[in-house]
Structure formats: structure tokens, C-alpha cells
C-alpha positions in Angstrom: 190.3 77.4 83.4 187.8 80.2 84.0 186.1 80.7 87.4 182.3 81.3 87.6 181.3 84.0 90.0 177.9 84.2 91.6 176.0 87.3 92.6 175.0 86.4 96.2 173.1 89.6 96.6 170.9 88.7 93.6 170.5 85.2 94.9 169.1 86.2 98.2 167.1 89.1 97.0 163.7 87.2 96.7 164.1 85.8 100.2 165.0 89.2 101.6 162.0 90.8 99.9 159.6 88.1 101.3 161.0 88.6 104.8 160.6 92.4 104.5 156.9 92.0 103.4 156.3 89.5 106.2 157.8 91.9 108.7 155.8 94.8 107.6 152.6 92.6 107.8 153.5 91.6 111.3 154.1 95.2 112.4 150.9 96.4 110.7 148.8 93.7 112.3 150.7 93.5 115.6 147.7 94.4 117.7 145.6 91.7 116.1 148.2 89.1 116.8 148.5 90.2 120.4 144.7 90.0 120.8 144.7 86.6 119.2 147.3 85.3 121.7 145.4 86.8 124.6 142.2 85.1 123.4 144.0 81.8 123.1 145.2 82.1 126.7 141.7 83.1 127.9 140.1 80.2 126.0 142.5 77.8 127.6 141.8 79.3 131.0 138.1 79.0 130.5 138.5 75.4 129.3 140.5 74.5 132.4 137.9 76.1 134.7 135.0 74.3 133.0 136.7 70.9 133.1 138.4 71.1 136.5 136.2 73.3 138.7 134.1 71.7 141.5 131.3 74.0 140.4 130.6 71.8 137.4 130.7 68.4 139.1 127.5 66.5 138.6 125.5 66.6 141.9 122.1 65.5 140.8 120.5 63.2 138.2 116.8 63.6 137.7 114.7 60.9 135.9 111.5 62.2 134.3 108.8 59.9 132.9 107.0 61.8 130.1 103.3 60.9 130.0 101.1 60.9 127.0 99.5 64.2 127.9 102.9 66.0 127.9 103.3 66.2 131.7 106.3 64.5 133.4 106.7 62.9 136.8 109.9 61.8 138.7 110.6 58.1 138.4 113.0 56.4 140.8 112.7 53.1 139.0 115.1 54.1 136.3 118.7 55.0 137.1 121.9 56.2 135.5 125.2 55.1 137.0 127.9 57.8 136.9 131.4 58.1 138.2 131.3 60.1 141.5 132.2 63.7 141.1 132.4 63.5 137.3 132.5 66.9 135.4 129.3 67.7 133.6 131.2 68.6 130.4 133.1 65.3 130.3 129.9 63.3 130.1 129.2 61.5 126.8 125.4 62.0 126.6 125.0 59.4 123.8 126.9 56.8 125.9 124.6 57.6 128.9 121.6 57.1 126.7 122.8 53.7 125.5 123.6 52.7 129.1 120.0 53.6 130.3 118.4 51.8 127.3 120.4 48.6 127.8 119.7 48.6 131.6 116.0 49.4 131.2 114.4 47.8 128.1 111.0 48.8 129.5 111.5 52.4 128.4 112.0 54.2 125.1 112.7 57.7 123.6 115.5 58.4 126.2 117.0 61.9 126.1 119.8 62.9 128.3 120.4 66.7 128.8 122.8 68.9 130.8 121.3 71.5 133.1 124.2 73.8 134.2 126.0 73.9 136.4 125.7 70.5 138.0 122.5 68.6 137.0 121.6 65.9 134.5 118.0 65.5 133.4 116.9 62.3 131.7 113.5 62.2 129.9 111.9 59.0 128.8 108.7 57.2 128.0 107.5 53.9 129.3 106.7 51.1 126.9 103.1 50.0 127.0 102.2 46.3 126.5 99.7 45.6 123.7 99.3 41.8 124.4 100.7 39.0 126.5 102.4 35.9 125.1 101.6 32.6 127.0 104.7 30.6 127.1 106.4 29.2 130.2 104.9 32.3 131.8 102.9 35.3 130.6 105.2 37.8 128.8 104.0 41.3 128.2 104.8 42.5 124.7 104.7 46.0 123.2 103.4 47.1 119.7 107.0 47.0 118.4 107.5 43.4 119.6 109.6 44.2 122.7 109.2 41.8 125.6 109.0 43.6 128.9 111.0 42.4 131.9 109.4 40.5 134.8 107.0 38.0 133.2 103.9 37.1 135.2 102.6 33.8 136.5 99.1 34.8 135.7 97.3 36.5 132.8 96.5 40.2 132.7 92.7 40.5 132.2 92.8 43.5 130.0 95.3 42.2 127.4 94.7 39.6 124.7 96.7 36.4 125.1 98.9 35.3 122.2 99.5 31.5 121.9 101.6 29.5 119.5 104.8 31.6 120.3 107.5 30.3 122.5 109.5 32.7 124.6 112.6 31.9 126.8 114.0 34.6 129.0 117.5 33.2 128.4 117.2 33.2 124.6 115.9 36.8 124.2 118.4 39.1 122.5 119.8 42.1 124.3 117.1 44.4 122.9 114.4 41.9 124.0 112.7 42.1 120.6 110.9 39.1 119.2 111.8 38.8 115.5 109.2 36.3 114.4 106.5 36.5 111.8 104.0 35.0 114.1 104.2 37.7 116.8 104.1 40.5 114.1 101.0 38.9 112.7 99.3 38.9 116.1 100.3 42.5 116.8 98.9 43.6 113.4 95.6 41.8 114.1 95.3 43.5 117.5 96.0 46.9 116.0 93.4 46.3 113.2 90.9 45.3 115.8 91.4 48.6 117.6 91.4 50.5 114.3 88.0 49.1 113.2 86.4 49.5 116.6 85.6 45.7 116.6 87.1 45.4 120.1 84.5 47.8 121.6 81.7 45.3 120.6 83.5 42.0 121.1 86.3 41.2 123.5 89.3 39.5 121.8 90.4 37.1 124.5 93.2 35.3 122.6 94.9 34.9 119.2 96.5 31.6 118.2 99.4 32.2 115.7 101.0 28.7 115.8 100.5 28.9 112.0 101.2 32.6 111.3 99.4 32.3 107.9 96.2 30.9 109.5 95.7 32.8 112.8 92.6 32.1 114.9 91.0 34.9 116.9 89.2 33.7 120.0 86.4 35.9 121.4 85.3 36.0 125.0 81.9 34.5 124.1 83.7 31.3 122.9 83.5 31.9 119.1 86.7 31.3 117.2 87.4 33.3 114.0 89.7 31.9 111.4 91.3 34.7 109.5 94.0 33.2 107.3 95.9 35.6 105.1 92.9 37.9 104.7 93.0 41.5 105.9 90.9 41.8 109.0 90.0 45.4 108.2 88.5 44.4 104.9 86.6 41.4 106.4 85.4 43.2 109.5 82.2 44.7 108.1 81.0 41.3 106.8 82.0 39.6 110.1 80.0 42.2 112.1 76.9 41.4 110.0 77.3 37.6 110.6 77.8 38.1 114.3 74.8 40.4 114.6 72.7 37.9 112.7 73.8 35.0 114.9 73.1 37.1 118.1 69.6 37.9 116.9 68.9 34.2 116.4 70.5 33.2 119.8 73.2 31.1 118.1 76.8 30.8 119.1 78.8 28.8 116.6 82.2 27.1 117.2 84.0 28.7 114.2 83.5 31.6 111.8 85.8 31.2 108.8 86.8 34.4 107.0 89.3 32.7 104.7 86.9 32.4 101.8 84.8 34.9 99.8 81.7 33.5 101.4 81.9 33.4 105.2 81.5 29.8 106.6 79.9 29.3 110.0 80.6 26.0 111.8 78.0 25.1 114.5 79.0 23.5 117.8 
């Protein structure tokens, strides 16, 4: 029987060659490796300082209400609850934003910013009511159908009253938004009244949206306007002419019906 012999030197030659190349590369770039190690230690040191130093503990939270003109004023009515002595870099700003929005549905466009070394600044805008829904009480509602907290026992004189919509404080969702076709129809009507300038001539006192497809607009002079599915913007010029004609004759009808091509006036 013949024995096979192996050339161990030839077997390990590729490995030896690779190790030699690697060693030469290490020696050639030794200064770069040392600098890299030093930078890693420096970065870890800075990281520890930033996260553990008392210098970066949050000491002040400033709440700023951004007004329409661009100016801002401090507002103590909005708050952000933080862990005492928390490091400013450990704060999750998005989480802080959600916390504020959930606790204060009366505000919007919340932005939370760090101001180094130890200050948090929160900018926000207040939601402005566009109407009030008459239900168990008077609920102020914004243009995006958000119900503001603290309903009133009395109506606000400057806001149109929406009837035909039921609101229960207990049944409102967490975001306090009314997701009903009736309220959206009422809000659209109010916006169209402002857009056309109709509200500058005639005060819209209330809008009945019990039937969202046949809303009735009530003016302060006692005239009720049936709108139906028609666009108020398109019908407003004709309505204006009818109202002006009635005023010139000293007439005040019970209803003006815009649901048909020819406007129908119903006397009292």
C-alpha cells in the first residue's frame, strides 16, 4: 500500500500570504486605526456627558401660543408633564407632542423643541370655534368639526347656533371630532356665507341640519331659508336680489325656498 504525502507548506501558503498582506495593511494604516480608537472613546465620553450631566437636565418648559399675526405669548393654561430631572436628550419629542394634544384638544399645530442646555419650548395655536351646537348644552365647534372642552349653559351671541345635531360629552371620541354629515354640512354653509360676504349684510342666527340634505338657515330678522342640496355660493346672488326686493316693499316672509330653479317665497 502506498502512502500519500501532503505538502503542508503549500497548503498553508494562501493563508500565510493573506496574513502577511493584512499585517502590512495594519502597519501602514496604524495611525488611522489609533485615531479611530481614540475617536470612539471620545464619542463615548461625550455621549455619557450629554446623557448623564446635570447640565442637560430639563429645568424649564415654556408654552407659547402662536397668534395669527405671527407673535407669540406665554400661556400657562397648557402644560407638559415631565419626569423630574429628566435629561433633555432623553426626551421623545413626538411623544411629548402627542401627550399635549391628547390633554388639550383645544389647541393644534403643536411643536416641541429643545433649547440647549436645559429648556423645552412648546409652540401651538388655539382652535377657534366657528359655530355652537345646541344639544344638552351649547358646544363650541371648530371648522374641522372638533368639539372644544367646557360646553356652555348659554349661547355665544357672535356664533351661529347649529340645531338637529346631538352631542354627548361621554360619547365623544378621544380626538373630540364629530364625524357626521350634518355637522359638516352646517360648517360648509357657514364657510360659504363668509366667502360670499352674505353674513356682512344678514346675520345668520341658526342653521337646522336635522335633515342634512335639507338644511334651513335662520336669519336674525326671522326669515328662514331652505337650501336643500343646492350650493349656497351659486344661489347667493339670486337670494340677495329677493331679499333686497322684499326689504324695499317692507315684507318679511316666513320662508325663502332655494331648492328650485325659481325661488319660492312663503308669506307669514
